[in-house]
C-alpha positions, 0 to 999 in steps of 0.5 A: 390508671390501676395505680390511681384507682388504688390510691383513690380506694386507700384514701376512701378507706382511711377517710371512711375509718376517720369518719367512723371514729368521729361518729362514735366519739360524737355519738358517745357524747350524745348518748351520755348527755341523753342518758343524764337528761332521760334519768333526770326526767324520769326521776323528777315525778318521783321526788316530793321536794327538791330536798328529797329527790331520788337521784342515783348517781350511777343511773345515768352510767347504767343508761349510757352503757345500755345505749352503747350496748344498743349501738353495738348491736345495731352496728353489728347487725348492719356490718353482718347483713351489709345494710345500707351499703352500695351493695344493698338492693332495697334501701327500704328493707334495710331501714325496716330491718334496722328499725325492728332492732329498736323493740328487740334491743329494748326487750333484751336490755329489760330482760338483762336489767330485771333478771340479771341485775334484779332491778325493778321499778316496783321495788319488789323482789319479784318482777311483775308485769308492771316492771316489764312494761315500764322497763320496756317503755323506758329502754324503748325511748332510749333505744329509739334515740340510739338506733335512729342516731345510727340509722342517720349516720349510716344513710349519710355515709352511704350518700357520701360513698356514692358521691365519692364513687361517682367522682372516682368514676368521672375522673377515671372517665375524663382521664381515659378520654384525655388519654384517647385524645392524646393517643390520636396524635401519635399515628396522625403525626407519623403518617403525615410526615412519612408522606413527606419523607417518601417524596424526599427520598425520591427527589433529594436523598441527602435532604431525606437523611437530614429530614429522617434525623429531624423527624426522629427528634420530633417523634422522640418529643411526642413519645416523651410528651404523650402522657402529659397534659401540658408541657412548657411553651418554651419546649413547644416552641422548639418543637415547632421550630424543628417541625417548620424546618421539615416543612421548609425542607419539603416545600422550599419557599412556598411557606414563609414563617415569622416568629414574634416570640419575645423572651420576656414573655416566657414566664413558665406558661404551659400549653397542650403538647403538639398543639402548635404543630397541629395548627401549623400542619392545618395551615400548610395542609388547607392553603396553597403557597408557592415561591412567587407568592409564599403563604404567610404564617405567623406565630405570636406569643404574649402573656396569655395566648400563643397565636398562629395566623395564616393567609386564607388561600385555600386549595382548590382540590382540598377535600372537605374535612371535619377538622379533626385536629382542631376539634381534638385540641378543643376538647383537650383544652376543655379538660384543662382550663375554662379558657376557650381556644379563639378562632377568627376567620375572615376573607383574608386570614385565619387565626387560632389563639391557644390560651397559655396555662398560667398555673403549674399544672402537673403531668399525669401518668 
């Protein structure tokens, strides 16, 4: 789980880096286009005619450079004070701080233009108040566009990050719930079969030895599949057959099992591990059988379902249960497929149809 979380975090970081690069590239294009349009708009009123147009080819470049300066100051402020991030305690405060950069950036760039570059709107050697006012207003428009562009990106990025974190948390929660359901199988299976083994040791030690050997094989299968979401149906059928052998060693002819599993129906479908064993165990646990009237239990396979059907002959002394095993299966299937388990009960039989998962699902460690 920790490894998966690390991989997810690395994926998020790499995705964020690409997003930042893409934003800065698109931002540069938009700021450059804005600079040309804004300079063109500001020069139009000063021209007497189309032949006497006061155009300076370097003016848009300077305007674009000042846009980059404003963007860098905005990005630095956001990074230094961790504004509009998941750590932010007050999003409104972050917006206000970033908006305050508009007049600050405008004043700094205006001061640099007048005092360092010596460029004034009046054309005089010494700047007057008019130069400061017009220079500030001009940069205020440009910086408003730049800062609002950055704020929009910061906010959308925060929203996407929050969604990704929520998705990561939901996937981790889902994986943990599935692991919990899978781990519930182990003690349940072992406890029930140890009771069977204990009875055989007293009645037939030789059979108890064979039973223990088979039980070891079955438990090895459970250990191998306990971290898997799905297993091939062929493997599960083999496991179920071995489990039936143990039941017949214990109960003799009290339960009659029939298998309708055509080889041509095995097309790589998958199933939840130990699902068949759970259904067979429930049939034996809740229904009475004897040598004279054995309980009929059939296992059938088609392309979409594997079906376990048994005669309904409920034991008189069976205590009321919560059907934990069946509920467990329903929850596990809900994580993997939209196809639900089908349960049909009438006065004569009880049938459960388990969906076969057609996709080549991968196991998750």
